[in-house]
C-alpha positions as CSV (number, residue, x, y, z in Angstrom):
1,M,58.9,231.4,313.9
2,I,55.4,231.5,312.5
3,R,56.9,235.0,310.8
4,G,59.3,232.4,309.7
5,L,56.8,229.9,308.0
6,L,54.7,233.0,306.5
7,F,57.3,233.8,304.5
8,V,58.5,230.7,302.9
9,V,54.9,230.1,302.1
10,Q,54.9,233.6,300.4
11,A,58.0,233.1,298.6
12,L,56.7,229.7,297.2
13,F,53.6,230.7,295.9
14,W,55.2,234.0,294.3
15,L,57.6,231.4,292.5
16,L,54.5,229.4,291.4
17,V,53.0,232.0,290.3
18,L,56.1,233.1,287.7
19,R,56.6,229.9,286.9
20,L,53.2,230.1,285.5
21,L,53.5,233.1,284.2
22,L,56.5,232.3,283.0
23,R,55.4,229.0,281.0
24,T,52.2,231.2,279.7
25,I,54.7,233.5,277.8
26,A,57.0,230.8,276.2
27,S,53.8,228.8,275.3
28,A,52.5,231.7,273.9
29,F,55.4,232.8,271.6
30,A,55.5,228.6,270.8
31,G,53.0,228.6,269.1
32,S,53.7,231.2,266.3
33,R,56.9,228.6,265.3
34,P,55.9,227.0,262.5
35,A,54.6,223.3,263.4
36,A,57.8,221.1,262.1
37,A,60.3,223.8,264.3
38,R,57.5,222.9,267.5
39,R,58.6,219.2,267.5
40,A,60.7,217.0,266.1
41,E,60.2,214.9,262.9
42,P,58.7,211.5,263.1
43,R,60.8,208.5,262.8
44,Q,60.1,207.1,259.1
45,V,58.8,203.9,259.1
46,K,58.9,201.3,256.4
47,A,56.1,200.4,254.0
48,A,53.8,197.4,254.7
49,Q,54.4,195.8,251.1
50,D,58.7,196.5,252.1
51,L,57.6,193.5,254.5
52,V,56.9,189.6,253.9
53,L,55.6,187.7,256.2
54,D,58.2,184.6,257.6
55,R,55.4,181.5,258.2
56,V,58.1,179.7,259.8
57,C,58.8,182.0,263.0
58,R,56.5,184.4,262.3
59,T,58.2,187.2,262.1
60,Y,57.7,190.2,259.2
61,V,61.6,190.6,257.1
62,P,62.6,193.2,255.2
63,L,61.7,191.9,251.7
64,A,65.6,193.3,250.3
65,G,66.8,191.1,253.0
66,A,64.8,188.2,253.5
67,L,65.5,184.5,252.0
68,T,63.7,182.9,249.6
69,A,62.8,179.7,248.2
70,R,60.0,178.2,246.4
71,V,57.7,176.0,249.0
72,A,55.1,173.7,247.3
73,G,55.0,175.8,244.2
74,R,55.6,179.1,245.3
75,E,57.9,181.9,246.0
76,E,58.2,182.0,250.2
77,H,60.1,184.7,251.9
78,F,61.9,183.7,255.7
79,C,64.1,186.0,257.9
80,S,66.7,183.1,258.3
81,A,68.2,179.7,256.6
82,A,67.2,177.4,259.3
83,C,63.5,179.0,258.9
84,R,63.7,178.5,255.3
85,D,64.7,174.6,256.4
86,R,62.5,173.8,258.2
87,A,59.4,175.3,255.7
88,L,61.4,172.8,253.0
89,A,61.4,169.8,255.4
90,E,57.7,170.3,256.4
91,V,57.0,170.3,252.8
92,A,59.1,167.0,252.3
93,R,57.9,165.0,255.3
94,A,53.5,166.0,254.2
95,S,54.5,164.3,250.5
């Protein structure tokens, strides 16, 4: 019984040592590859100037897809027609 348990413990120990050795060898070879090959390219993020703030719902909208309207004499951008209509109604009520 004790011999069987000792054998299992020794086998697990040597498997752990083998795994650590293989990981060390793999990381040594990974260090020799170019950086681009080691990791995936980062996701492209839109530049801040490509986004505009919808003042009604406080979300950022891509400028290319935003609706525009003249509100109180200046051009504003909106994410949807509902936000645009709400902003125009607020200005009309304030006048």
